[in-house]
Structure formats: structure tokens, C-alpha cells
PASE-115219 format. One record per residue (C-alpha): residue in three letters; residue number from 0; x, y, z. Coordinates in Angstrom, 3 decimals. Example, Ala and Ser with C-alpha at 12.3 -4.5 7.8 and 13.67 -1.06 7.14 Angstrom:
REM PASE-115219
   rest    nr         px         py         pz
    ala     0     12.300     -4.500      7.800
    ser     1     13.670     -1.060      7.140
***
This chain:
REM PASE-115219
   rest    nr         px         py         pz
    met     0     47.190    -54.052     -8.218
    leu     1     44.305    -54.319    -10.900
    ala     2     46.070    -57.319    -12.548
    ala     3     46.096    -59.273     -8.901
    thr     4     42.575    -58.709     -7.731
    ala     5     41.202    -60.115    -10.672
    ile     6     43.593    -63.191    -10.438
    ser     7     42.362    -63.641     -6.963
    ile     8     38.432    -62.978     -8.122
    val     9     38.720    -65.623    -11.113
    ser    10     41.228    -68.426     -9.525
    ser    11     37.838    -68.829     -6.093
    gly    12     35.574    -69.292     -8.858
    ala    13     37.586    -71.951    -11.052
    ala    14     38.720    -73.600     -8.032
    ser    15     34.592    -74.296     -6.991
    ala    16     34.353    -75.299     -9.872
    ala    17     33.610    -79.208    -10.771
    asp    18     34.764    -79.497    -14.634
    gly    19     38.846    -79.883    -15.318
    asp    20     38.137    -78.501    -18.801
    ala    21     35.768    -75.487    -17.656
    asn    22     39.078    -74.331    -15.353
    glu    23     41.788    -74.718    -18.099
    leu    24     39.701    -72.579    -20.558
    leu    25     39.281    -69.985    -17.243
    leu    26     42.882    -69.933    -16.616
    lys    27     43.835    -69.785    -20.133
    lys    28     40.953    -66.532    -20.558
    leu    29     42.868    -65.147    -17.178
    glu    30     46.220    -64.785    -18.318
    lys    31     45.382    -63.042    -21.932
    met    32     42.882    -60.710    -19.318
    glu    33     46.385    -60.097    -17.285
    arg    34     48.863    -59.354    -20.429
    arg    35     45.812    -56.945    -21.608
    ile    36     46.474    -55.217    -18.505
    gln    37     49.725    -55.300    -18.082
    gln    38     49.790    -53.325    -21.954
    leu    39     47.354    -50.561    -20.480
    glu    40     49.349    -49.215    -17.485
    gly    41     53.044    -49.240    -19.882
    glu    42     50.475    -47.221    -22.346
    leu    43     49.462    -44.956    -19.302
    lys    44     52.900    -44.793    -17.728
    gln    45     54.543    -43.902    -21.109
    lys    46     51.656    -40.637    -21.371
    gln    47     52.578    -39.630    -17.983
    asp    48     56.306    -39.075    -18.460
    arg    49     56.362    -37.461    -21.911
    pro    50     55.312    -34.274    -20.470
    thr    51     57.367    -34.599    -18.089
    ala    52     60.617    -34.824    -20.724
    asp    53     58.976    -32.341    -22.619
    ala    54     58.545    -29.586    -19.941
    ser    55     61.982    -30.263    -18.877
    ala    56     63.232    -30.057    -22.322
    arg    57     61.593    -26.390    -23.061
    pro    58     63.177    -23.238    -21.758
    ala    59     60.370    -21.456    -18.933
    ala    60     58.261    -18.846    -21.374
    lys    61     56.958    -16.086    -19.980
    ser    62     53.166    -15.087    -19.062
    ala    63     53.176    -12.993    -21.922
    thr    64     54.407    -15.202    -24.330
    val    65     51.976    -17.940    -22.599
    arg    66     48.879    -15.565    -23.447
    ser    67     49.991    -14.774    -26.950
    ala    68     50.553    -18.789    -27.717
    asn    69     46.687    -19.087    -26.244
    ala    70     45.219    -16.731    -28.576
    ala    71     46.819    -18.136    -31.442
    ala    72     45.829    -21.609    -30.786
    pro    73     43.779    -23.819    -33.186
    ala    74     40.151    -25.116    -31.334
    ala    75     41.374    -29.272    -31.382
    glu    76     41.604    -31.762    -29.534
    pro    77     44.753    -31.762    -26.490
    thr    78     46.998    -34.490    -27.968
    asp    79     48.910    -36.327    -26.326
    thr    80     51.619    -34.084    -25.090
    gln    81     48.507    -31.648    -23.910
    ala    82     47.262    -33.579    -20.910
    lys    83     43.961    -31.599    -19.611
    pro    84     43.467    -29.665    -16.569
    asp    85     41.535    -31.915    -14.925
    ala    86     44.394    -34.918    -15.405
    gln    87     47.590    -32.668    -14.715
    his    88     46.086    -31.874    -11.557
    ser    89     44.788    -35.354    -10.471
    glu    90     48.925    -36.164    -10.881
    lys    91     49.983    -33.110     -8.320
    ser    92     48.888    -33.179     -4.698
    ser    93     49.642    -28.921     -4.960
    lys    94     48.830    -26.017     -7.017
    pro    95     51.950    -25.422     -9.010
    ser    96     53.804    -22.951     -9.180
    ser    97     53.947    -20.120    -12.299
    lys    98     56.672    -21.423    -13.847
    asp    99     55.203    -24.828    -14.138
    trp   100     52.300    -23.877    -15.938
    ser   101     54.474    -21.238    -18.117
    ala   102     56.298    -24.427    -18.886
    leu   103     53.257    -26.072    -19.971
    pro   104     51.787    -26.473    -23.873
    pro   105     49.150    -23.876    -24.567
    leu   106     45.489    -25.931    -24.225
    pro   107     43.601    -24.674    -26.913
    ser   108     39.997    -23.205    -26.565
    ser   109     36.724    -25.463    -26.602
    pro   110     33.051    -24.625    -27.234
    asp   111     32.160    -26.995    -25.220
    lys   112     33.931    -25.612    -22.527
    pro   113     30.740    -24.059    -20.234
    ile   114     32.686    -20.658    -19.132
    leu   115     31.683    -18.914    -22.120
    gly   116     32.848    -21.537    -24.296
    leu   117     36.801    -20.244    -23.036
    ala   118     37.612    -22.713    -19.805
    asp   119     36.645    -24.781    -17.655
    ser   120     34.347    -24.568    -14.871
    pro   121     35.086    -23.590    -11.492
    val   122     31.944    -25.527     -9.912
    ala   123     30.838    -28.583    -11.136
    gly   124     27.590    -28.005    -12.856
    leu   125     27.592    -24.197    -13.400
    ser   126     27.656    -22.446    -16.903
    ile   127     27.731    -18.838    -18.274
    gly   128     27.501    -18.332    -21.665
    ala   129     26.327    -15.028    -23.195
    tyr   130     25.689    -12.986    -27.129
    gly   131     25.430     -9.709    -28.123
    glu   132     24.736     -7.279    -30.957
    ile   133     27.299     -3.931    -31.719
    lys   134     25.390     -1.160    -34.193
    phe   135     27.523      0.934    -36.169
    gly   136     26.230      2.580    -39.379
    thr   137     23.727      5.193    -40.599
    met   138     19.868      5.362    -40.354
    gln   139     17.821      6.915    -42.014
    asn   140     16.015      9.500    -39.207
    pro   141     12.018     11.033    -40.511
    glu   142     12.121     13.397    -38.443
    ala   143     15.395     15.455    -40.499
    gly   144     13.320     14.267    -43.727
    gly   145     14.314     11.358    -44.300
    gln   146     18.480     12.112    -43.975
    trp   147     20.956      9.960    -43.661
    gln   148     22.158     10.110    -39.899
    lys   149     25.564      7.825    -38.825
    gly   150     24.997      6.508    -35.813
    phe   151     26.247      3.537    -33.383
    asp   152     24.725      1.599    -30.296
    ala   153     26.112     -1.024    -27.786
    gln   154     22.732     -2.783    -28.662
    arg   155     22.663     -5.451    -26.229
    phe   156     24.950     -7.510    -24.039
    val   157     23.584    -10.740    -22.471
    leu   158     25.105    -13.176    -20.042
    leu   159     23.091    -16.677    -19.832
    pro   160     24.007    -18.164    -16.336
    thr   161     23.201    -21.747    -15.507
    tyr   162     23.227    -23.776    -12.976
    ala   163     22.770    -28.021    -12.620
    ile   164     21.396    -27.827     -9.242
    thr   165     21.536    -31.273     -9.813
    pro   166     21.061    -33.304    -12.797
    asn   167     16.903    -32.573    -13.058
    ile   168     16.947    -29.562    -11.425
    ile   169     17.695    -26.736    -13.220
    phe   170     18.346    -23.062    -12.875
    asn   171     19.017    -20.389    -15.739
    ala   172     18.548    -17.118    -16.007
    glu   173     19.534    -14.394    -19.100
    ile   174     20.862    -10.681    -17.449
    glu   175     20.483     -8.381    -19.862
    phe   176     22.537     -5.060    -20.752
    glu   177     21.212     -2.587    -23.119
    his   178     22.130      0.345    -24.926
    ala   179     25.402      0.244    -22.653
    gly   180     23.667      0.427    -19.635
    ala   181     20.956      1.732    -17.579
    gly   182     22.043      5.298    -17.017
    phe   183     20.024      8.462    -18.084
    asp   184     22.519     10.918    -17.166
    asn   185     23.643     13.579    -19.996
    asp   186     27.791     13.619    -18.815
    asp   187     27.333      9.541    -18.912
    lys   188     25.986      8.947    -22.187
    leu   189     24.008      6.061    -22.161
    his   190     20.198      5.853    -22.310
    gly   191     19.828      2.013    -21.630
    thr   192     18.532     -0.618    -19.237
    ala   193     19.881     -3.242    -17.276
    glu   194     17.044     -6.152    -16.771
    ile   195     16.465     -9.723    -15.837
    glu   196     15.013    -10.701    -19.473
    gln   197     14.681    -14.555    -17.908
    ile   198     14.670    -16.483    -14.637
    trp   199     13.330    -19.928    -13.962
    val   200     14.256    -23.779    -12.075
    asp   201     13.487    -26.249    -14.782
    phe   202     12.574    -29.571    -13.110
    lys   203     13.140    -32.225    -15.392
    ile   204     10.571    -35.104    -14.868
    val   205     10.175    -37.020    -18.076
    asp   206     11.083    -36.187    -21.776
    gln   207      7.368    -35.799    -22.580
    phe   208      6.773    -33.905    -19.184
    asn   209      8.671    -31.817    -17.410
    trp   210      7.866    -28.264    -15.102
    arg   211      9.196    -25.210    -15.238
    ser   212      8.776    -22.739    -11.856
    pro   213      7.479    -20.222    -11.806
    gly   214      9.712    -16.418    -13.074
    ile   215     10.056    -14.982    -15.914
    asp   216      9.976    -16.760    -19.304
    leu   217      9.898    -15.937    -23.407
    val   218      5.803    -16.480    -24.507
    pro   219      5.701    -19.769    -26.451
    phe   220      4.685    -18.161    -29.456
    gly   221      6.443    -17.426    -32.357
    tyr   222     10.042    -18.455    -33.395
    ile   223     12.030    -15.601    -33.345
    asn   224     10.445    -14.603    -29.903
    gln   225     11.694    -17.433    -28.806
    his   226     15.184    -17.732    -30.823
    his   227     16.038    -14.314    -30.717
    glu   228     19.858    -14.522    -30.788
    pro   229     21.621    -12.174    -33.748
    thr   230     21.951    -15.384    -35.605
    gln   231     18.414    -16.701    -36.077
    phe   232     17.254    -13.782    -37.629
    tyr   233     18.322    -12.398    -41.251
    ser   234     18.971     -8.504    -40.940
    val   235     20.318     -6.100    -38.514
    gly   236     17.244     -5.348    -36.661
    arg   237     15.064     -8.148    -35.532
    pro   238     12.098     -8.698    -38.082
    glu   239      9.142     -5.374    -37.985
    leu   240      6.774     -8.478    -36.867
    tyr   241      8.525     -8.356    -33.602
    asn   242      8.674     -5.288    -33.140
    gly   243      4.970     -4.418    -32.069
    leu   244      2.278     -7.245    -33.550
    ile   245      4.423     -9.863    -31.168
    pro   246      5.890     -7.633    -28.517
    ser   247     10.526     -7.732    -28.861
    thr   248     11.202     -9.554    -26.184
    trp   249      8.094    -10.898    -25.112
    lys   250      8.214    -11.919    -21.351
    val   251      5.532    -12.218    -18.711
    pro   252      5.942    -13.651    -15.280
    ser   253      4.551    -17.282    -15.957
    thr   254      5.187    -21.522    -15.215
    ser   255      4.686    -23.729    -17.916
    ile   256      5.318    -27.445    -18.331
    tyr   257      6.808    -28.660    -21.867
    gly   258      7.782    -32.220    -23.413
    thr   259      8.830    -33.991    -25.968
    ile   260      5.787    -35.881    -27.430
    thr   261      8.364    -38.116    -30.008
    glu   262     10.834    -37.423    -31.743
    asp   263      9.307    -34.726    -34.326
    leu   264      6.907    -32.916    -32.184
    lys   265      7.847    -30.705    -29.153
    tyr   266      5.398    -28.602    -27.103
    gln   267      5.047    -25.728    -24.407
    val   268      2.039    -24.642    -22.410
    met   269      2.207    -21.471    -20.681
    val   270     -0.218    -19.412    -17.864
    ser   271      1.167    -15.987    -17.235
    thr   272      0.234    -12.182    -15.876
    ser   273     -2.393    -10.774    -18.824
    asn   274     -1.019     -8.354    -21.413
    glu   275     -2.960     -4.925    -20.098
    asp   276     -3.831     -2.084    -21.698
    phe   277     -2.247      0.436    -20.086
    gly   278      1.395      1.954    -21.712
    asp   279      1.812      4.916    -19.641
    ser   280      4.746      5.472    -17.066
    phe   281      4.705      3.838    -13.893
    asp   282      4.089      7.222    -11.916
    asn   283      0.597      7.150    -13.646
    arg   284     -0.344      3.853    -11.521
    thr   285     -1.981      4.738     -8.609
    gly   286     -1.498      3.521     -4.883
    ala   287     -4.444      1.271     -5.604
    lys   288     -3.177      0.106     -8.813
    thr   289     -5.424      1.685    -10.625
    ala   290     -5.125      3.455    -14.081
    pro   291     -5.023      7.336    -13.181
    pro   292     -7.914      8.652    -12.094
    pro   293    -10.960      9.696    -14.358
    gly   294    -10.169     13.472    -16.267
    thr   295     -6.044     12.005    -16.600
    ala   296     -5.259     11.467    -19.945
    tyr   297     -2.973      8.062    -20.167
    ala   298     -1.597      6.312    -22.949
    ala   299     -2.829      3.329    -24.695
    gly   300     -0.579     -0.182    -24.007
    ile   301     -2.366     -1.325    -27.322
    asp   302     -2.987      0.828    -30.217
    gly   303     -2.956      1.582    -34.076
    val   304      0.251      2.739    -34.612
    asn   305      2.496      0.656    -31.730
    ala   306      0.404     -2.141    -31.906
    leu   307      0.945     -4.457    -28.667
    gly   308      4.115     -2.761    -28.020
    phe   309      3.674     -1.210    -24.781
    ser   310      1.120     -4.051    -23.691
    arg   311      3.245     -6.506    -22.021
    pro   312      2.914     -6.913    -18.244
    pro   313      4.889     -5.245    -15.215
    leu   314      7.928     -7.872    -13.722
    gly   315      8.236     -5.915    -10.708
    asp   316      6.748     -4.321     -7.281
    phe   317      3.520     -5.500     -7.769
    gln   318      2.227     -3.282    -10.471
    gln   319     -0.051     -5.675    -12.484
    leu   320     -3.043     -3.377    -13.280
    asn   321     -5.534     -6.752    -13.441
    asn   322     -6.086     -9.953    -12.198
    ala   323     -6.619    -11.863    -15.489
    thr   324     -4.540    -14.832    -16.539
    ala   325     -3.775    -15.317    -19.864
    ile   326     -2.676    -19.258    -21.328
    ser   327     -0.483    -19.665    -24.239
    gly   328      0.824    -23.160    -25.631
    arg   329      3.445    -23.545    -28.758
    leu   330      3.937    -27.197    -30.641
    asp   331      7.483    -27.586    -32.510
    phe   332      7.552    -30.071    -35.014
    thr   333     10.876    -31.344    -37.119
    pro   334      9.636    -34.331    -39.210
    thr   335     12.147    -36.278    -39.938
    phe   336     11.272    -37.516    -43.240
    trp   337     11.556    -33.907    -44.687
    pro   338     15.209    -33.374    -43.967
    gly   339     15.879    -29.420    -43.319
    phe   340     11.779    -28.463    -42.857
    ala   341     10.649    -27.040    -39.130
    gly   342      8.253    -24.941    -37.989
    ser   343      5.710    -24.259    -35.335
    val   344      1.993    -23.154    -34.349
    ser   345      1.293    -21.820    -31.457
    ala   346     -1.488    -19.700    -29.899
    tyr   347     -2.394    -17.189    -26.804
    tyr   348     -5.705    -15.837    -24.760
    ser   349     -6.329    -12.946    -22.169
    pro   350     -9.656    -12.802    -21.096
    asn   351     -9.368     -9.259    -19.941
    thr   352     -6.334     -6.327    -21.012
    thr   353     -8.550     -3.868    -19.384
    pro   354     -6.864     -2.077    -16.624
    arg   355     -8.514     -1.923    -13.498
    gly   356     -9.974      2.065    -13.187
    ala   357     -9.788      2.027    -17.273
    his   358    -11.827      5.413    -18.789
    asp   359    -11.565      7.503    -21.868
    asp   360    -10.368     11.004    -21.902
    phe   361    -14.130     12.081    -20.764
    gly   362    -14.808      9.562    -17.969
    asn   363    -16.238      7.174    -19.233
    phe   364    -15.491      3.746    -17.393
    leu   365    -14.174      1.332    -20.106
    gly   366    -15.823     -2.787    -19.927
    arg   367    -13.328     -5.622    -20.265
    ser   368    -11.490     -7.059    -23.623
    ser   369    -10.194     -9.920    -24.279
    leu   370     -7.022    -10.524    -26.441
    thr   371     -6.679    -14.205    -28.983
    met   372     -3.289    -14.248    -31.254
    phe   373     -2.655    -16.977    -33.749
    asp   374      0.795    -17.819    -35.153
    ala   375      1.630    -19.958    -37.459
    glu   376      5.738    -19.997    -38.954
    phe   377      7.555    -22.372    -41.212
    arg   378     11.756    -22.643    -42.054
    tyr   379     13.137    -24.883    -45.010
    arg   380     16.867    -25.086    -45.360
    val   381     17.688    -26.200    -48.384
    pro   382     20.204    -29.338    -47.453
    asp   383     23.757    -28.930    -48.927
    thr   384     23.099    -25.503    -49.395
    gly   385     23.208    -21.989    -47.842
    leu   386     19.196    -21.447    -48.741
    glu   387     16.775    -21.236    -46.735
    phe   388     13.027    -20.199    -47.076
    arg   389     10.919    -18.486    -44.172
    ala   390      7.104    -18.214    -43.710
    glu   391      5.011    -16.642    -40.844
    tyr   392      1.532    -15.856    -40.301
    val   393      0.386    -13.632    -37.263
    arg   394     -3.189    -12.666    -36.192
    ala   395     -4.452    -10.877    -33.396
    ser   396     -8.358    -10.370    -32.316
    phe   397     -9.890     -8.187    -29.827
    gly   398    -13.070     -9.603    -28.113
    ala   399    -14.147     -6.219    -27.586
    pro   400    -12.270     -3.514    -29.585
    glu   401    -14.788     -0.696    -28.549
    asn   402    -12.774     -1.167    -25.263
    leu   403     -9.711     -0.485    -26.253
    arg   404     -8.376      3.103    -24.641
    ala   405     -6.870      3.903    -28.338
    asn   406    -10.528      3.846    -29.332
    asn   407    -11.564      6.208    -26.526
    asp   408     -8.972      9.132    -26.605
    thr   409     -8.853     11.612    -28.802
    asp   410     -6.322     10.697    -31.077
    pro   411     -8.056      9.375    -34.120
    thr   412     -4.781      8.276    -35.985
    asn   413     -4.241      4.917    -32.874
    asn   414     -7.392      3.499    -33.565
    met   415     -7.620     -0.486    -33.365
    ser   416     -9.642     -2.038    -36.041
    ala   417    -11.682     -5.115    -34.433
    ser   418     -9.932     -7.911    -35.763
    arg   419     -5.894     -6.817    -36.457
    cys   420     -3.166     -4.168    -35.660
    thr   421     -3.103     -1.770    -37.987
    ala   422     -0.113      0.421    -37.909
    ile   423     -0.727      4.104    -38.875
    pro   424      1.871      6.948    -39.427
    ala   425      1.178     10.202    -37.851
    lys   426      1.084     11.629    -41.125
    ser   427     -0.538      9.901    -43.232
    pro   428     -4.235     10.568    -44.608
    ile   429     -6.765      9.408    -42.751
    thr   430    -10.247      7.623    -44.464
    cys   431    -12.874      6.221    -42.661
    arg   432    -13.392      2.388    -43.196
    ser   433    -16.556      1.523    -40.933
    ala   434    -18.672      2.858    -38.828
    pro   435    -18.382      4.359    -35.669
    phe   436    -19.363      2.200    -32.811
    ser   437    -20.291      2.638    -29.239
    thr   438    -18.349      1.994    -25.822
    ala   439    -20.423      0.271    -23.184
    ser   440    -21.026      3.873    -21.341
    gly   441    -22.791      4.581    -24.489
    arg   442    -20.375      7.027    -25.857
    arg   443    -19.847      7.217    -29.865
    cys   444    -16.225      6.449    -30.121
    pro   445    -14.014      7.707    -33.479
    ser   446    -14.458      5.630    -36.570
    ile   447    -11.875      3.058    -36.346
    ala   448     -9.181      4.400    -39.211
    ile   449     -6.857      3.252    -41.607
    pro   450     -5.036      4.619    -44.485
    gln   451     -6.739      3.746    -48.334
***
């Protein structure tokens, strides 16, 4: 059919040509094309007939045998005798029987398969990935005099569903189960969470400019925060830098734009809800969405012991305690002239982290406190080796540290310095490094204390 159609088209064009030499040349090309088409048709027929012959010569295997063979199959491209599923379906008008399936050779798994790297997607555009961490070993317990104790933790299991609504509109999500699941019943032996860690829709416009819809996303700050899979860091747990000073995992309600400026430069700019200096339970938020009334103590979200670890904004049920909007941005560079080298610079700014109704332990209301953060990180993987160097610098500055809750409670061990987060172990000797300062209400705060 294909050859006949080509003859009709070309012959019609040749008939309209006035030059006889041109006609002869076209006819020769046509004959050559026809021979090539016949050759390809023959090769295709041979490939289609070969699996049928192999299947008829091979006894039907039990389903258990097929499963075993699949498990042992190497990750390789299908050979001519291993037709891909799409080709098999196109050849058959109805679903094959179980006997037909068992007779087919096992299909190897492929990392390119969109469903967990194991199977083709049943829905066009849908893919599902996953990663996780399971830990077993010993951990030193300071509450037991430094004794090493055995333990087990199903740290996390994460599902990553993605659906291409259109080629330019793509849904993304990350669903995480931590510490074996959301349960606090003693009989269940669980103490974890189930949460939406990321969810948004990407609108692909041009390489240089794309829009990420409002949703939950990771703040474009640092490296591990956005690349926190276990294969991206060189320790059992995430680096300490990302367990306090940079909240791990730092996710916020947000929207952003991003794109590729050049082959070497990529960027992302995000507008999000602000981190807040409130680290207590949702039960301590009033119906008016303020801190508890004066005279009621509450935990700070930013302090010298946990840094910014408890300052992340809430993600559900309109529980935000201030109206501030934060802005953050990141510039990634991978210079082509320096193979193996990469890095980024990023920044975050919030005009206010103070919750509505924030107060000290004596009922005095606190003023605004801004937060500015800067990060620079560099990575260099030496070509043709397994050696990689990494370095990172982070600075967090507070516009009005005298208004931070930790500097206005009766616990002197959790105070914050004016320009950086300083972890102070509870049993460390404390000495004053600077003079006391005053709050906006006029009450003198405890001194900024740092172990010497």
C-alpha cells in the first residue's frame, strides 16, 4: 500500500514535467525507493513472525516461574525476540490469555519506566517515583550518660506522583510517611506523620520563564533542602546545618517563577508565607489566630537551642499567626568550562516573624522582628574519580533580635544573638558575652549568653 501510494504521487508529478531527462531520473529514484520499501516490509514481517514461532516451541510456564525469571532478568533493552508491550497490544485485537502471557519471554525492568521504574504507565502522562530511608544501628543517648543504645527507625517513605495534564501543564506532588506512619497509640508502636510535603502545578512557558502555581514547595535555599534524597548527602542523617539553621525540610505555602537563563545559569524566585517565631502546639493558638493571652507562656519558634527548626509556617487550616510575606531566591551555576564544578547562592527575607499577640512572660507585647538569610554552597567532583568536595556558608540575621520570644522569656539558655543562631546545650556553663538590651516595651531582657 505504501509503495503504491508513492508511485501514484511521483508519477503524477513526473507526467506534468516537460523535460524527459528529469522524468527518467525520477523513475530511477522511484524504483530504488520501491525496492527499499519492499525490503523493510520483509524485515518487519520476519520480526513479527519470530516471537510466534518461539512461543509455539516453548511450553507454557507457570506464573511463579515467570515471576522468578522476571526478578532475575538483567536491566537491558528488549531484543528482537522480546517485543515491547505496545507492539504486542497492537497486534492483538483482544487481551491475551494467561497462557499467552506465560509463554512470552520475561521483560526486563528499566529505570525509564514511569511507574517506580518497574512498569509502563497505565495512564498516558502519569509517572510515580519513590524513595525512602530505613535505619538500624546504635545511637548515643545523652540522657543515659552517653550510653550507646540499639534502635530501628523506618525514617521515611516518600511517593512522588507526577501527571502531565498537557505537555506544558504538569502536576507534581510529594507524599511522605515518616517514622512508620501517623499513629501515637502505644499498642501500634508508631510515632510518625503522614503529610503532603510538596504539591503544585508547573506551567511551562519558555525555557527562561515558567510559573509554579500556589501550593506547597521547598524554599529555594541551600542545596540539601531541595535535594534531600538519601543519595545526596554523605551521612546517615541529613547534615546538622539542615536540621536547625536551615529547617529540614523547609517547605512553605508559596508560588514561584523559574527558568534557565543560559546553559550555565538557572534561577528560581519564590513568594511565600513567612516563618514565624511561634513553636508551640496548635492548641495554643487562639480562635483569633494570635499567640495565647498575656500571662500564658508559650514556646519560641526561633531560639538559640533549636535555631529556626520550629519556625516554619503552618501548612493547614488557616493557622498562620502573621500577615507577612517572605521572598526568597536562588541562582544555580554549572560552568561548562569547569567540568565537575557546581554551586549556588540563595537568599531569604521576611519583614516580620513576630506572631500576632506575641508577648513576654510578664505580659509585655513584643514588636516586629525581621529575618534575613544568605547561603553560598559549592560542590566539586573531581573528574574520573569518586572524590567530591563540598563547602557551604549560611548566615541568619535578625533585624530586631530584642523582640524575639527567646530573648523575652525566663529561660536564659535559649537566647538568640543579634546576627546568628547559636546552639547552647542545656547543661553548658553560661557566661555573658554582651550587655543586656531592652525590649520595645522597656523591660530589660536577659543577656545574650554564649558558652565561652
